[in-house]
N, C-alpha and C positions, 0 to 999 in steps of 0.2 A: 504494500500500500504506500503510495507516494505521500511524502510529508508536505503539509501545506506551506511550510517555510521554503521548500525547494522551488515553488512556482515563482516565476519572474513576472513582476508587474512592469508594464511598459507605459510610459507617458509620451504623448506626442504633442509638441508645441507647433501649431500651424495657423495659417490664416483661416478665420471664420467670420464671415459676413463683414469683411473689410477691416477687422481688428484681429487680435491674437486670441486664440482659444487653446486651452490645455485639455487634452483628451486622455482618459484613462483606458488602458488596454485598447480595444478596438471599438469603443463606443462612438456613435455617430453624433452625439450631443456633448459639447464640452462640459466638464464639471467645474471649470473655472474660465472666466473671460477676463482678459486684460484690456483695459481701455487705452490701447495704443493703436492708432491707425497705421496699418501696414504700409499704405502709400507714403507716409511721412518718413519711412525708414530708408536707409541706403539700399541701392539696387541689390547688392549681394545678400542682405538680410531678407529682402522681399523674395528672392529666389529660394533661400533656405526655408522660409516659412511656407512658401507655396508647396514645396516638396514635403515638408514636415521634418521636425527635428525630434528624433526618437531618443529617449534616455530611459535607463533602468534604475537610476539612483535619484532619490528625492533631493539630496543635497545639490546634485548637478541641475536638477529641474529648478530648484529655487534660485540657483545662480543665474540660469538663463532668464528667468522671469525678472530678476532684479536688474539684469543688464538692459532689458527692453524697457523697463519702467523708469530707468534713470535718464 
């Protein structure tokens, strides 16, 4: 029987309705929305957010969110 702690949670930070959404695993609705317009970001960040930034670590997720909010 597989241990629950062995499952990996994936977070995806990507564009959602013109701003940034944070998605848990493969959900279609974000569990968190960040009030940052994607169009106001540099082109490189816009491309990253269009493709989605996947992370498995909550600390890394929080770091990405902080970078976009600052």
